[in-house]
DSSP file (Angstrom, degrees, kcal/mol; ACC not computed):
  #  RESIDUE AA STRUCTURE BP1 BP2  ACC     N-H-->O    O-->H-N    N-H-->O    O-->H-N    TCO  KAPPA ALPHA  PHI   PSI    X-CA   Y-CA   Z-CA
    1    1 A M              0   0    0      0, 0.0     2,-0.5     0, 0.0   103,-0.2   0.000 360.0 360.0 360.0 137.5    5.8  -23.8  -25.1
    2    2 A T  E     -A  103   0A   0    101,-2.7   101,-2.4     2,-0.0     2,-0.5  -0.977 360.0-176.2-118.0 135.7    7.7  -23.6  -21.9
    3    3 A H  E     +A  102   0A   0     -2,-0.5     2,-0.4    99,-0.2    99,-0.2  -0.991  12.1 176.0-128.3 123.3    6.1  -23.0  -18.6
    4    4 A Q  E     -A  101   0A   0     97,-2.8    97,-2.7    -2,-0.5     2,-0.4  -0.961  10.8-174.7-130.9 146.3    8.4  -22.6  -15.6
    5    5 A Q  E     +A  100   0A   0     -2,-0.4     2,-0.3    95,-0.2    95,-0.2  -0.988   7.7 170.2-135.9 146.6    7.9  -21.8  -12.0
    6    6 A A  E     -A   99   0A   0     93,-2.1    93,-2.9    -2,-0.4     2,-0.4  -0.988  14.7-161.0-153.5 150.4   10.4  -21.2   -9.2
    7    7 A V  E     +A   98   0A   0     -2,-0.3     2,-0.3    91,-0.2    91,-0.2  -0.999  20.9 158.4-133.1 136.6   10.3  -19.9   -5.6
    8    8 A S  E     -A   97   0A   0     89,-2.2    89,-3.3    -2,-0.4     2,-0.6  -0.979  39.0-117.6-151.0 160.1   13.2  -18.6   -3.7
    9    9 A V  E     -A   96   0A   0     -2,-0.3     2,-0.4    87,-0.2    87,-0.2  -0.922  29.6-153.1-104.1 124.6   14.0  -16.5   -0.7
   10   10 A V  E     -A   95   0A   0     85,-3.4    85,-2.3    -2,-0.6     2,-2.1  -0.778  19.3-125.0 -99.6 138.8   16.1  -13.4   -1.6
   11   11 A S  S    S+     0   0    0     -2,-0.4    83,-0.2    83,-0.2    -1,-0.0  -0.429  81.1  85.6 -82.1  65.0   18.4  -11.7    1.0
   12   12 A A  S    S-     0   0    0     -2,-2.1    -2,-0.2    83,-0.1    81,-0.1  -0.971  84.0 -95.1-158.6 149.0   16.8   -8.3    0.7
   13   13 A P    >>  -     0   0    0      0, 0.0     4,-1.8     0, 0.0     3,-0.5  -0.269  39.6-109.5 -64.5 155.6   13.8   -6.5    2.2
   14   14 A L  H 3> S+     0   0    0     77,-0.3     4,-2.6    80,-0.3     5,-0.2   0.876 117.4  55.4 -52.5 -44.2   10.5   -6.5    0.4
   15   15 A E  H 3> S+     0   0    0      1,-0.2     4,-2.1     2,-0.2    -1,-0.2   0.865 106.6  50.4 -62.3 -37.0   10.7   -2.8   -0.5
   16   16 A V  H <> S+     0   0    0     -3,-0.5     4,-1.9     2,-0.2    -1,-0.2   0.911 112.1  46.4 -68.2 -42.8   14.1   -3.3   -2.1
   17   17 A V  H  X S+     0   0    0     -4,-1.8     4,-2.1     2,-0.2    -2,-0.2   0.915 112.3  50.8 -67.0 -42.7   12.9   -6.2   -4.3
   18   18 A E  H  X S+     0   0    0     -4,-2.6     4,-1.8     1,-0.2    -2,-0.2   0.902 108.1  52.8 -61.1 -40.9    9.7   -4.2   -5.3
   19   19 A R  H  X S+     0   0    0     -4,-2.1     4,-0.7     1,-0.2    -1,-0.2   0.908 108.9  49.8 -61.2 -42.4   11.8   -1.2   -6.3
   20   20 A A  H >< S+     0   0    0     -4,-1.9     3,-0.7     1,-0.2    -1,-0.2   0.892 110.2  50.4 -64.3 -39.4   14.0   -3.4   -8.5
   21   21 A L  H 3< S+     0   0    0     -4,-2.1    -1,-0.2     1,-0.2    -2,-0.2   0.805 101.5  61.7 -70.7 -28.6   10.9   -4.9  -10.2
   22   22 A R  H 3< S+     0   0    0     -4,-1.8     2,-1.6     1,-0.2    -1,-0.2   0.746  88.4  76.3 -68.2 -21.4    9.4   -1.5  -10.9
   23   23 A D    X<  +     0   0    0     -4,-0.7     3,-2.1    -3,-0.7     4,-0.2  -0.611  62.1 173.7 -90.0  77.9   12.4   -0.7  -13.0
   24   24 A V  G >  S+     0   0    0     -2,-1.6     3,-1.9     1,-0.3    -1,-0.2   0.795  70.3  68.1 -59.6 -31.5   11.3   -2.8  -16.0
   25   25 A A  G 3  S+     0   0    0      1,-0.3    12,-0.3    -3,-0.2    -1,-0.3   0.740  98.2  54.0 -61.2 -21.6   14.2   -1.5  -18.2
   26   26 A R  G X  S+     0   0    0     -3,-2.1     3,-2.2    -6,-0.2     4,-0.4   0.449  76.7 100.3 -91.9  -0.5   16.5   -3.5  -15.9
   27   27 A W  G X> S+     0   0    0     -3,-1.9     4,-3.1     1,-0.3     3,-2.0   0.822  70.5  66.4 -57.1 -33.0   14.7   -6.8  -16.2
   28   28 A P  G 34 S+     0   0    0      0, 0.0    -1,-0.3     0, 0.0     6,-0.1   0.747  88.4  71.0 -60.8 -18.2   17.3   -8.1  -18.8
   29   29 A D  G <4 S+     0   0    0     -3,-2.2    -2,-0.2     1,-0.1     3,-0.1   0.759 120.3  11.2 -66.2 -23.4   19.7   -8.0  -15.9
   30   30 A F  T <4 S+     0   0    0     -3,-2.0     2,-0.9    -4,-0.4   100,-0.3   0.627 107.9  83.7-130.1 -20.9   17.9  -11.0  -14.3
   31   31 A L  S >< S-     0   0    0     -4,-3.1     3,-1.8     3,-0.1    -1,-0.1  -0.774  72.7-139.1 -90.8 108.6   15.5  -12.5  -16.8
   32   32 A L  T 3  S+     0   0    0     -2,-0.9     3,-0.1    91,-0.3    95,-0.1  -0.385  87.4  27.7 -63.0 138.8   17.4  -14.9  -19.1
   33   33 A G  T 3  S+     0   0    0      1,-0.2    17,-3.4    -5,-0.1     2,-0.7   0.258  93.0 108.0  91.2 -12.0   16.3  -14.6  -22.7
   34   34 A L  E <   +B   49   0A   0     -3,-1.8    15,-0.2    15,-0.2    -1,-0.2  -0.886  40.8 173.6 -99.8 112.9   15.2  -11.0  -22.3
   35   35 A E  E     +     0   0A   0     13,-3.0     2,-0.3    -2,-0.7    14,-0.2   0.825  58.9   0.6 -91.2 -34.5   17.8   -8.9  -24.2
   36   36 A K  E     -B   48   0A   0     12,-1.2    12,-2.7     2,-0.0     2,-0.4  -0.994  52.0-158.6-157.8 147.9   16.3   -5.4  -24.1
   37   37 A V  E     -B   47   0A   0     -2,-0.3     2,-0.4   -12,-0.3    10,-0.2  -0.999   9.7-178.0-132.8 130.4   13.4   -3.5  -22.8
   38   38 A T  E     -B   46   0A   0      8,-1.9     8,-3.0    -2,-0.4     2,-0.3  -0.994  25.5-130.1-128.6 125.8   12.2   -0.1  -24.1
   39   39 A E  E     +B   45   0A   0     -2,-0.4     6,-0.3     6,-0.2     3,-0.1  -0.588  26.7 174.7 -73.6 131.3    9.2    1.8  -22.6
   40   40 A T  E     -     0   0A   0      4,-2.4     2,-0.3     1,-0.4     5,-0.2   0.699  63.3 -30.9-108.5 -29.1    6.8    2.8  -25.3
   41   41 A S  E >  S-B   44   0A   0      3,-1.5     3,-2.3     0, 0.0    -1,-0.4  -0.931  99.8 -30.2-168.9-173.6    4.0    4.3  -23.1
   42   42 A F  T 3  S-     0   0    0      1,-0.3     3,-0.1    -2,-0.3     0, 0.0  -0.343 130.0 -13.8 -58.4 120.3    2.4    3.9  -19.7
   43   43 A E  T 3  S+     0   0    0      1,-0.2    19,-1.9    -2,-0.2     2,-0.4   0.653 115.0 112.0  59.8  19.9    2.7    0.2  -18.7
   44   44 A R  E <   +BC  41  61A   0     -3,-2.3    -4,-2.4    17,-0.2    -3,-1.5  -0.977  40.5 170.8-125.3 137.9    3.6   -0.7  -22.3
   45   45 A Y  E     -BC  39  60A   0     15,-2.6    15,-3.0    -2,-0.4     2,-0.6  -0.943  34.0-128.7-141.7 157.4    7.1   -1.9  -23.4
   46   46 A L  E     -BC  38  59A   0     -8,-3.0    -8,-1.9    -2,-0.3     2,-0.4  -0.963  30.8-164.3-107.4 114.5    8.9   -3.3  -26.4
   47   47 A F  E     -BC  37  58A   0     11,-3.0    11,-2.5    -2,-0.6     2,-0.7  -0.817  13.5-149.2 -98.4 137.3   10.8   -6.5  -25.2
   48   48 A V  E     -BC  36  57A   0    -12,-2.7   -13,-3.0    -2,-0.4   -12,-1.2  -0.950  25.2-168.8-102.9 114.9   13.5   -8.0  -27.4
   49   49 A V  E     -BC  34  56A   0      7,-3.1     7,-2.4    -2,-0.7     2,-0.3  -0.888  23.6-122.5-112.5 131.0   13.3  -11.7  -26.6
   50   50 A R  E     - C   0  55A   0    -17,-3.4     2,-0.4    -2,-0.4     5,-0.3  -0.560  34.8-179.2 -69.0 130.9   15.9  -14.4  -27.5
   51   51 A D  E >   - C   0  54A   0      3,-3.0     3,-2.0    -2,-0.3     2,-0.3  -0.915  53.9 -49.8-139.9 107.4   14.1  -17.0  -29.6
   52   52 A G  T 3  S-     0   0    0     -2,-0.4    58,-0.1     1,-0.3    57,-0.0  -0.520 122.5 -20.3  66.4-125.2   16.0  -20.0  -30.9
   53   53 A N  T 3  S+     0   0    0     -2,-0.3    -1,-0.3    -3,-0.1     2,-0.2   0.426 136.0  39.7 -94.6  -0.4   19.1  -18.7  -32.6
   54   54 A G  E <  S-C   51   0A   0     -3,-2.0    -3,-3.0    -5,-0.0     2,-0.3  -0.445  80.1-105.8-128.2-159.5   17.7  -15.2  -33.1
   55   55 A S  E     -C   50   0A   0     -5,-0.3     2,-0.3    -2,-0.2    -5,-0.2  -0.927  21.7-164.7-133.6 157.8   15.7  -12.5  -31.4
   56   56 A R  E     -C   49   0A   0     -7,-2.4    -7,-3.1    -2,-0.3     2,-0.4  -0.966  19.7-121.4-139.9 157.6   12.2  -11.2  -31.8
   57   57 A E  E     -C   48   0A   0     -2,-0.3     2,-0.4    -9,-0.2    -9,-0.2  -0.796  25.6-173.0 -99.6 143.2   10.3   -8.1  -30.6
   58   58 A A  E     -C   47   0A   0    -11,-2.5   -11,-3.0    -2,-0.4     2,-0.5  -0.994  23.4-134.7-136.8 129.4    7.2   -8.3  -28.5
   59   59 A E  E     -C   46   0A   0     -2,-0.4    17,-4.1   -13,-0.2    18,-0.9  -0.727  37.2-170.9 -78.2 127.3    4.8   -5.6  -27.4
   60   60 A V  E     -CD  45  75A   0    -15,-3.0   -15,-2.6    -2,-0.5     2,-0.5  -0.963  24.0-146.8-131.0 138.1    4.2   -6.3  -23.7
   61   61 A A  E     -CD  44  74A   0     13,-2.6    13,-1.8    -2,-0.4     2,-0.5  -0.904  17.6-167.5 -99.1 128.3    1.9   -4.9  -21.1
   62   62 A V  E     - D   0  73A   0    -19,-1.9     2,-0.5    -2,-0.5    11,-0.2  -0.976   5.0-174.4-118.6 124.7    3.4   -4.8  -17.6
   63   63 A T  E     - D   0  72A   0      9,-3.0     9,-2.6    -2,-0.5     2,-0.3  -0.976  11.7-151.5-126.1 124.7    1.1   -4.1  -14.6
   64   64 A A  E     - D   0  71A   0     -2,-0.5     7,-0.2     7,-0.2     3,-0.1  -0.734   4.3-166.0 -91.2 141.6    2.1   -3.7  -11.0
   65   65 A H  E >>> + D   0  70A   0      5,-3.1     5,-1.4    -2,-0.3     3,-0.9  -0.747  10.7 178.3-123.7  79.8   -0.2   -4.6   -8.3
   66   66 A P  G >45S+     0   0    0      0, 0.0     3,-0.7     0, 0.0    -1,-0.1   0.832  76.6  56.9 -57.5 -37.8    1.4   -3.0   -5.2
   67   67 A R  G 345S+     0   0    0      1,-0.2    -2,-0.0    -3,-0.1    -3,-0.0   0.863 115.7  37.5 -62.3 -35.0   -1.3   -4.0   -2.7
   68   68 A D  G <45S-     0   0    0     -3,-0.9    19,-0.3     2,-0.2    -1,-0.2   0.458 108.2-125.1 -93.8  -3.0   -0.7   -7.7   -3.6
   69   69 A H  T <<5 +     0   0    0     -4,-0.8    18,-3.0    -3,-0.7     2,-0.3   0.954  69.4 118.9  55.6  53.3    3.1   -7.3   -4.0
   70   70 A R  E   < -DE  65  86A   0     -5,-1.4    -5,-3.1    16,-0.2     2,-0.4  -0.985  49.8-156.0-146.4 156.9    3.1   -8.7   -7.5
   71   71 A V  E     -DE  64  85A   0     14,-2.2    14,-2.6    -2,-0.3     2,-0.3  -0.999  14.4-170.5-131.4 133.3    3.9   -7.7  -11.1
   72   72 A V  E     -DE  63  84A   0     -9,-2.6    -9,-3.0    -2,-0.4     2,-0.3  -0.921   3.2-176.6-123.0 151.5    2.3   -9.4  -14.2
   73   73 A W  E     -DE  62  83A   0     10,-2.4    10,-2.5    -2,-0.3     2,-0.3  -0.991   3.6-179.1-144.4 153.5    3.2   -9.1  -17.8
   74   74 A R  E     -D   61   0A   0    -13,-1.8   -13,-2.6    -2,-0.3     2,-0.2  -0.985  32.1-111.5-152.1 142.0    1.8  -10.4  -21.1
   75   75 A A  E     -D   60   0A   0     -2,-0.3   -15,-0.3   -15,-0.2     3,-0.1  -0.531  18.9-163.9 -71.1 136.1    2.7  -10.1  -24.7
   76   76 A L  S    S+     0   0    0    -17,-4.1     2,-0.3    -2,-0.2   -16,-0.2   0.651  74.9  28.1 -93.4 -19.6    0.2   -8.1  -26.7
   77   77 A T  S    S+     0   0    0    -18,-0.9    -1,-0.1     2,-0.2   -18,-0.1  -0.943 107.2   6.9-137.3 157.6    1.4   -9.3  -30.1
   78   78 A G  S    S-     0   0    0     -2,-0.3     3,-0.1   -20,-0.1   -20,-0.1  -0.124 105.4  -5.6  71.3-165.9    3.2  -12.4  -31.4
   79   79 A P  S    S-     0   0    0      0, 0.0    -2,-0.2     0, 0.0    27,-0.1  -0.183  91.2 -81.4 -61.9 155.3    3.9  -15.6  -29.5
   80   80 A R        +     0   0    0     25,-0.1    24,-2.9     1,-0.1     2,-0.1  -0.318  48.8 165.5 -62.4 134.4    3.1  -15.7  -25.8
   81   81 A F  E     + F   0 103A   0     22,-0.2     2,-0.3    -3,-0.1    22,-0.2  -0.658  25.3 151.1-145.9  83.6    5.6  -14.2  -23.4
   82   82 A D  E     + F   0 102A   0     20,-2.6    20,-3.0    -8,-0.2     2,-0.3  -0.824  11.1 153.6-121.1 152.9    3.7  -13.9  -20.1
   83   83 A G  E     -EF  73 101A   0    -10,-2.5   -10,-2.4    -2,-0.3     2,-0.3  -0.991  24.7-146.7-166.9 174.7    4.7  -14.0  -16.5
   84   84 A E  E     -EF  72 100A   0     16,-2.3    16,-2.5    -2,-0.3     2,-0.5  -0.980   3.2-161.0-152.7 138.9    4.1  -13.1  -12.9
   85   85 A V  E     -EF  71  99A   0    -14,-2.6   -14,-2.2    -2,-0.3     2,-0.4  -0.994  12.6-169.8-120.5 126.7    6.3  -12.3   -9.9
   86   86 A R  E     -EF  70  98A   0     12,-2.5    12,-2.7    -2,-0.5     2,-0.4  -0.953   3.9-164.0-116.7 136.2    4.8  -12.5   -6.4
   87   87 A L  E     + F   0  97A   0    -18,-3.0    10,-0.2    -2,-0.4    -2,-0.0  -0.901  11.7 172.9-118.9 146.9    6.6  -11.2   -3.4
   88   88 A S  E     - F   0  96A   0      8,-1.8     8,-3.2    -2,-0.4     2,-0.2  -0.963  34.6-112.1-149.4 138.8    6.0  -11.8    0.3
   89   89 A P  E     - F   0  95A   0      0, 0.0     6,-0.2     0, 0.0     3,-0.1  -0.453  24.7-178.8 -71.1 138.6    8.1  -10.8    3.3
   90   90 A V  E    S-     0   0A   0      4,-2.5     2,-0.2     1,-0.5     5,-0.2   0.803  71.7 -37.2 -95.8 -49.3    9.8  -13.5    5.2
   91   91 A D  E >  S- F   0  94A   0      3,-1.4     3,-1.0     0, 0.0    -1,-0.5  -0.849  83.5 -64.5-156.5-169.5   11.3  -11.2    7.8
   92   92 A A  T 3  S+     0   0    0     -2,-0.2   -78,-0.1     1,-0.2     3,-0.0   0.747 132.9  30.2 -61.5 -24.1   12.9   -7.7    7.8
   93   93 A G  T 3  S+     0   0    0    -80,-0.1     2,-0.3   -81,-0.1    -1,-0.2   0.330 112.3  64.6-119.2   7.5   15.8   -8.7    5.6
   94   94 A H  E <   - F   0  91A   0     -3,-1.0    -4,-2.5   -83,-0.2    -3,-1.4  -0.987  53.4-166.3-138.0 144.7   14.4  -11.5    3.4
   95   95 A T  E     -AF  10  89A   0    -85,-2.3   -85,-3.4    -2,-0.3     2,-0.5  -0.994  19.4-134.5-131.4 132.6   11.7  -11.8    0.7
   96   96 A R  E     -AF   9  88A   0     -8,-3.2    -8,-1.8    -2,-0.4     2,-0.5  -0.754  26.4-164.4 -82.7 128.0   10.0  -14.8   -0.8
   97   97 A V  E     -AF   8  87A   0    -89,-3.3   -89,-2.2    -2,-0.5     2,-0.5  -0.967   8.4-168.6-119.8 126.6    9.9  -14.4   -4.6
   98   98 A S  E     -AF   7  86A   0    -12,-2.7   -12,-2.5    -2,-0.5     2,-0.5  -0.969   7.3-169.6-115.4 125.1    7.7  -16.6   -6.8
   99   99 A L  E     -AF   6  85A   0    -93,-2.9   -93,-2.1    -2,-0.5     2,-0.4  -0.957   8.2-179.2-119.2 130.2    8.2  -16.4  -10.5
  100  100 A S  E     +AF   5  84A   0    -16,-2.5   -16,-2.3    -2,-0.5     2,-0.4  -0.999   9.7 176.9-126.6 129.2    6.0  -18.0  -13.2
  101  101 A L  E     -AF   4  83A   0    -97,-2.7   -97,-2.8    -2,-0.4     2,-0.4  -0.997  12.3-175.0-139.2 131.7    6.9  -17.6  -16.8
  102  102 A T  E     +AF   3  82A   0    -20,-3.0   -20,-2.6    -2,-0.4     2,-0.4  -0.996  12.2 172.2-126.5 127.3    5.2  -19.0  -20.0
  103  103 A A  E     -AF   2  81A   0   -101,-2.4  -101,-2.7    -2,-0.4   -22,-0.2  -0.999  18.2-155.8-138.2 134.8    6.8  -18.4  -23.4
  104  104 A D        -     0   0    0    -24,-2.9     2,-0.1    -2,-0.4    -2,-0.0  -0.906  25.8-121.3-105.3 135.0    6.0  -19.8  -26.8
  105  105 A P        -     0   0    0      0, 0.0     2,-1.2     0, 0.0   -25,-0.1  -0.396  24.4-115.9 -70.5 154.0    8.7  -20.0  -29.5
  106  106 A A  S    S-     0   0    0    -27,-0.1     4,-0.4    -2,-0.1     3,-0.1  -0.737  79.1 -17.6 -93.0  90.2    8.1  -18.2  -32.7
  107  107 A G  S  > S-     0   0    0     -2,-1.2     4,-1.8     1,-0.1     5,-0.1  -0.191  86.1 -70.3 103.6 166.8    7.9  -20.9  -35.3
  108  108 A F  H  > S+     0   0    0      1,-0.2     4,-2.4     2,-0.2     5,-0.2   0.913 124.9  50.8 -63.8 -47.8    8.9  -24.6  -35.7
  109  109 A L  H  > S+     0   0    0      1,-0.2     4,-2.5     2,-0.2    -1,-0.2   0.905 110.3  49.5 -62.0 -42.8   12.6  -24.2  -35.8
  110  110 A A  H  > S+     0   0    0     -4,-0.4     4,-2.1     1,-0.2   -58,-0.2   0.885 111.3  50.7 -63.2 -38.1   12.7  -22.1  -32.6
  111  111 A G  H  X S+     0   0    0     -4,-1.8     4,-2.0     2,-0.2    -2,-0.2   0.892 110.2  49.2 -65.2 -40.3   10.5  -24.7  -30.9
  112  112 A L  H  X S+     0   0    0     -4,-2.4     4,-2.1     2,-0.2    -2,-0.2   0.915 111.1  49.0 -65.1 -44.0   12.9  -27.5  -32.0
  113  113 A I  H  X S+     0   0    0     -4,-2.5     4,-2.1     1,-0.2    -2,-0.2   0.901 109.5  53.3 -61.8 -40.7   15.9  -25.6  -30.8
  114  114 A E  H  X S+     0   0    0     -4,-2.1     4,-0.5     1,-0.2    -1,-0.2   0.904 108.6  49.4 -61.4 -42.2   14.2  -25.0  -27.5
  115  115 A M  H >< S+     0   0    0     -4,-2.0     3,-0.8     1,-0.2    -1,-0.2   0.902 111.4  49.0 -64.3 -41.0   13.5  -28.7  -27.1
  116  116 A V  H 3< S+     0   0    0     -4,-2.1    -1,-0.2     1,-0.2    -2,-0.2   0.863 111.4  49.3 -67.1 -36.7   17.1  -29.6  -27.8
  117  117 A R  H 3< S+     0   0    0     -4,-2.1    -1,-0.2    -5,-0.2    -2,-0.2   0.476  80.1 127.9 -84.0  -2.4   18.5  -27.1  -25.3
  118  118 A T    <<  -     0   0    0     -3,-0.8     2,-0.2    -4,-0.5     4,-0.1  -0.306  35.9-177.7 -60.3 133.4   16.2  -28.1  -22.4
  119  119 A T        -     0   0    0      2,-0.3     4,-0.1     1,-0.0    -2,-0.0  -0.750  40.2-108.9-124.4 174.0   18.2  -28.9  -19.2
  120  120 A H  S    S+     0   0    0     -2,-0.2     2,-0.6     2,-0.1    -2,-0.1   0.716  99.5  80.0 -78.0 -20.6   17.2  -30.0  -15.8
  121  121 A T  S    S-     0   0    0      3,-0.0    -2,-0.3     4,-0.0     2,-0.2  -0.777  84.9-130.9 -87.5 122.3   17.9  -26.6  -14.2
  122  122 A T     >  -     0   0    0     -2,-0.6     4,-1.5     1,-0.1     3,-0.3  -0.461   4.4-135.3 -76.2 144.5   15.0  -24.3  -14.9
  123  123 A T  H  > S+     0   0    0      1,-0.2     4,-2.7     2,-0.2   -91,-0.3   0.860 104.1  63.5 -62.0 -35.8   15.6  -20.9  -16.3
  124  124 A A  H  > S+     0   0    0      1,-0.2     4,-1.9     2,-0.2    -1,-0.2   0.890 101.8  49.1 -59.5 -40.2   13.1  -19.5  -13.7
  125  125 A M  H  > S+     0   0    0     -3,-0.3     4,-1.8     2,-0.2    -1,-0.2   0.905 111.3  49.4 -67.6 -39.5   15.4  -20.6  -10.8
  126  126 A L  H  X S+     0   0    0     -4,-1.5     4,-2.4     1,-0.2    -2,-0.2   0.891 107.5  56.0 -63.3 -38.4   18.4  -19.0  -12.5
  127  127 A D  H  X S+     0   0    0     -4,-2.7     4,-2.4     1,-0.2    -2,-0.2   0.907 106.8  49.6 -58.9 -42.1   16.4  -15.8  -13.0
  128  128 A L  H  X S+     0   0    0     -4,-1.9     4,-2.0     2,-0.2    -1,-0.2   0.870 109.5  50.6 -68.4 -35.9   15.7  -15.7   -9.2
  129  129 A H  H  X S+     0   0    0     -4,-1.8     4,-1.7     2,-0.2    -1,-0.2   0.903 112.2  47.7 -64.8 -40.3   19.4  -16.1   -8.4
  130  130 A R  H  X S+     0   0    0     -4,-2.4     4,-2.0  -100,-0.3    -2,-0.2   0.869 108.5  54.8 -68.2 -36.5   20.2  -13.3  -10.8
  131  131 A L  H  X S+     0   0    0     -4,-2.4     4,-2.4  -101,-0.3     5,-0.2   0.908 105.9  52.4 -61.9 -41.5   17.4  -11.1   -9.3
  132  132 A E  H  X S+     0   0    0     -4,-2.0     4,-2.2     1,-0.2     5,-0.2   0.912 108.1  50.9 -61.4 -41.0   19.0  -11.6   -5.9
  133  133 A A  H  X S+     0   0    0     -4,-1.7     4,-1.7     1,-0.2    -1,-0.2   0.890 109.8  51.1 -62.0 -38.8   22.4  -10.5   -7.3
  134  134 A V  H  < S+     0   0    0     -4,-2.0    -2,-0.2     1,-0.2    -1,-0.2   0.911 115.2  40.8 -64.8 -43.1   20.7   -7.4   -8.7
  135  135 A V  H  < S+     0   0    0     -4,-2.4    -2,-0.2     1,-0.2    -1,-0.2   0.768 119.5  43.7 -81.6 -23.8   19.0   -6.4   -5.4
  136  136 A T  H  < S+     0   0    0     -4,-2.2    -1,-0.2    -5,-0.2    -2,-0.2   0.690 126.3  30.4 -93.0 -18.8   22.0   -7.2   -3.2
  137  137 A H  S  < S-     0   0    0     -4,-1.7    -1,-0.2    -5,-0.2    -2,-0.1  -0.511  83.5-175.3-133.8  66.0   24.6   -5.6   -5.5
  138  138 A P              0   0    0      0, 0.0    -3,-0.1     0, 0.0    -4,-0.1  -0.220 360.0 360.0 -64.2 151.2   22.9   -2.7   -7.3
  139  139 A G              0   0    0     -5,-0.1    -5,-0.1     0, 0.0     0, 0.0   0.443 360.0 360.0 115.6 360.0   24.7   -0.8   -9.9
């Protein structure tokens, strides 16, 4: 199991960051390990998640909480792939983004590969840097 947390300030207004997060199909642009997202019904998605040397599919519920400026997701099937993004305005042009992500590998071999590949730089912090690139250079 990996649990990662990161906090960063993104150079974009709160509304711009929230708009990017509402487009769940674009999450692979900034969440490392997430290869593809397909909407299956209201607030339900099929995520293709990189796991070890391969990929796996996970049915995921994604729920936006606009009043709290946060989005949460959780896998409905298979190993855990859960997370939360919380936003708060810093000023008119900057947003504090907090990302929490928990993922369980699917099987012993995937867990072993995950342990071997562990580095000192958390994936969550890289995800936030990639999110900033998405919101500051859309398209």
